[in-house]
C-alpha positions in Angstrom: -10.7 26.6 -17.8 -8.6 29.5 -16.5 -9.8 33.0 -16.0 -9.7 35.0 -19.2 -10.2 32.0 -21.5 -13.1 32.1 -23.9 -15.6 29.4 -23.7 -17.5 28.4 -26.9 -20.9 27.0 -26.8 -23.1 25.9 -29.7 -26.7 27.2 -30.2 -29.1 25.4 -32.5 -32.5 26.8 -33.3 -35.5 24.4 -32.8 -37.7 23.5 -35.6 -41.5 23.6 -36.2 -41.5 19.9 -37.1 -41.6 17.8 -34.0 -42.1 14.2 -33.0 -45.5 13.1 -31.8 -44.6 12.4 -28.1 -42.3 13.6 -25.4 -38.6 12.8 -25.6 -35.2 14.3 -25.1 -35.0 17.7 -27.0 -32.3 16.4 -29.3 -34.8 13.9 -30.7 -38.0 15.9 -30.5 -37.2 18.2 -33.4 -37.3 16.3 -36.7 -36.6 18.8 -39.5 -33.7 18.0 -41.8 -32.1 21.4 -41.0 -32.3 20.8 -37.2 -30.9 17.3 -37.6 -27.9 18.6 -39.6 -27.3 21.5 -37.2 -27.5 19.3 -34.1 -25.2 16.7 -35.7 -22.7 19.4 -36.3 -23.1 20.7 -32.8 -22.6 17.3 -31.3 -19.5 16.6 -33.5 -18.1 20.1 -32.6 -19.0 20.2 -28.9 -19.7 16.6 -28.0 -22.3 16.1 -25.3 -20.9 19.3 -23.7 -21.8 22.9 -24.2 -24.4 23.1 -26.9 -28.0 24.0 -26.5 -31.3 24.3 -28.3 -33.1 27.7 -28.7 -36.7 27.0 -27.9 -39.6 29.5 -27.7 -41.1 27.4 -24.9 -38.0 26.8 -22.8 -35.6 29.6 -23.9 -32.3 27.7 -23.9 -32.9 23.9 -23.6 -30.4 21.2 -22.7 -30.4 18.7 -25.6 -31.1 15.9 -23.0 -34.0 17.7 -21.3 -37.3 15.9 -21.8 -39.7 18.0 -23.8 -43.3 17.4 -25.0 -44.4 18.5 -28.5 -45.8 22.0 -28.6 -47.2 24.3 -31.3 -45.0 27.4 -31.1 -42.1 28.5 -33.2 -39.4 31.2 -32.8 -40.9 33.0 -35.8 -44.1 33.4 -33.9 -42.5 35.4 -31.1 -42.1 39.2 -31.3 -38.6 40.5 -31.9 -38.6 41.7 -28.2 -39.4 38.2 -26.9 -36.9 36.5 -29.3 -34.2 38.9 -28.0 -35.1 38.1 -24.3 
């Protein structure tokens, strides 16, 4: 990439529905909407620059190992979501 070029990345919101055990983030979230959005992100961006917005991790790499947790983006205050 040369200076001045725009770089596009994909951001996919996590989901409340999660698998029962730790696994890569791309597999942890199991809602139909997350599956559709992550499939689109993978087809658009490949295994490159797309990330998952997580209230626990902030911006998570899809291949990062995550354990299930009980927190959603909607539970965060607007200030915390913005941060």
